[in-house]
N, C-alpha and C positions, 0 to 999 in steps of 0.2 A: 511203209504205206504212209501216204499223206492224210491227214486228219484236219477236220474244220479248226480245231484248235490252233493249228500252226498258222493259220490267217491271222491271229493276234498280232504277230509281230510285224508283218506285213502292213496291216492298217495302223497299227499304232507303235511305230518306231519310238525309241528312247525319246527324241526331241518332242514328238507330239504328246506322248505320256508325261513327260514333265510339265509341260504346257497346262494339260488337262488337271494335273495335281495341284499345280499353282492356281488354277481356277477355282480348285474346291477349298484350298486354303484361304484365299481372299472372300470367298462366298461366306464361310464362317465368320469371319471378322467383320465383314460387311453386315451380315443380317443381325449380330449380337449388338453391333454399334447402333444400328436402328432400333432393335426393340429396347435397348438401354435410352437412347435419346427420346422416345415417344413414351417412355414409362410403361411400356406393356407388360413388364414382369410384375407389376402390382397386382394383376389379376391372373387367376388360372385359365381364363379364356385367352389372355394375351400369350401366356405361356405355351398354349397350344399351338400359336401360330408360327412358333420358331422352326418347325422343319418345312413348312410351306414356304418361309421367307428364305432359308438356306437353300432349297431347290430353285427357288426363283433367282437369287442371285447367281447360283452356280449356273443356270441356264444362260444367264445375261452375259457373265464373263466368258463363257464357250461361243455364245454369239457373237462378241466384240473379236474373239480370238479369231475366228472364222473370216469374219468381215475384213480383218486386219492382214489375213492371209498368213497367220503365224500356224495355223492347223488346215490341213487339206480336206476341209469339210465345208459344205453350205449348211447354215443354219434355217430352220423353218419352225414355225409353230403350228402344232395340229391339234384338232379339238378330239376328244376321246369320242368312244361309241355312245355313251349316254348324253353327248353334248352339253356337259354341265361343267367342264374344266379343259385346260389345255395343258399341253406338254412341248418341252423342246424336243426337237429331231435334228440331229447332226447327219449329213449324208454327203459321204465321200464316194470314191471311186469302187471301192470294192466292198463297204459296208455301212451300216447304217448304226447310230448310237443313240440312246437315251440315258437319261442319269436319273438315279434313284436313290432315296435314303433308305437304308436298312439298319437293323437293331445290334447286329453283331458282324464282325468281319466275315466274309465269306457267304453271308445268308443269302437266300435266293429270296427275291422280291415278291411281295404279295401278287396275286393272279391280278391280270387286267386284261379286258378283251384285246387291246391295242398291241400289248407286248406279244400276247399269242399270235397275232395276225402278222406282226413284223418278223417272227422268227418261224414263218412258215418254211422258208428254204433252209434252216438251220438242222440239217439232217446228219445222221452218222453215215459214213460211206461204206460200201461194200469193198471186196478185196479185187475189183475190177479196175485197171488203169483208166478206162474211159471215164469211171465215176469220179474218180481222184481228178480229173480234168475238169469236170462239171462244177465240183467244189471250187476249184480256182476261179472259175468264170462266174459264179454265183454270187449275187449281192446278199452277204450276210448280216445279221442282226446281232449288235452287241448291247449290253448292259453297263453302265458304270455304275457301281455301288459306292456308296460311302457312308460312314458313321463316324459320330465323335460325341465327346462328352468333355464337360467343364469348358464349354463353349469353344472348343477347339477340334478341328477335323483330326482323327486318329489314324482311319485307313481309308484307302481308296484302291477299288479294284475293277477291272474290266474282264468281262466274260461273254461266250457265247452261250445263250439258253438253249437247249435242245428242243426241237419242236415237239409240242405236245406232253413236254416232260418238266417236272420242276427240278432240273439238276444241269449243271454245266457241261459244256463239251470240253472234256479235259481240265486243267488247270485254269484258274483266272490269272491274270496279268497284275501283279502287285505293282500299282504306280505310286503308292505313298503307304509307308508304316511309320508312324511316329515312334514306336517301341524300338523299332530296328535303329532308328536314327539317334535315339537316346543310349541305346546301348553301345552303338559304333563309336559315340562321343566319349563315352566313358571309358571305353577299352582303350581308345587313343590317349586319354589322358594318363593313362596308368603306364602305356609302354611307350610312348614317344618322348624322348628327352628333350628338355627345353634347351637350346643352344642360343647362345648371345653371337649374334653376327658381328663380324669383324668390321673395322672402319672401312677397309678397302672394298668389302662387300658392300657396304650401306652405300658407298659413293656410287658404286656400278649399277645400283637398283634406284637411286633417286636422283643421281646426274647433278644437273644444275641446282636442284633443291638445296643441296648443301652448300653451296658456293655463295 
């Protein structure tokens, strides 16, 4: 039986997921560089700006990716229902996406009216095949959640929030996990022997550089 969660791979193939992860990594670097440069860490109020600055840079990086054609989305800026702030919205052929900071990996974002409205089509399907086809043709809504500490992004995931519920449709798509990267590197350093390349191999790799 097809499920809404299966659309994740279609909407966010690996190359798109990688671009969005990179946008987040850069957003954290850019945000903390800005805060350091302006000396905003010197006050508690300045520190409180950090998450807003990170989200703003994340939206900006995603906007630039869309404009360059690196990801198959159009970027729009939308005002919230209270008309007191804006959020970025990525609109693709099969789904929409917003970006949100959370306190821990896998956490569901705080409630907002606009997220609730966007998720109106995110419903669990029945056993009928015609309903499965409707899911494939429906514009779904996804949320990219990210979190970090020590001025570095640690996790980034994408998931479909179910309509009227504070839970995800199936598993989230894990697009970045710093712990997994560190663990992989540690394992590789233990198991992979370091071999010195032979002179012939060097010549084949470097060609005229050695001449």
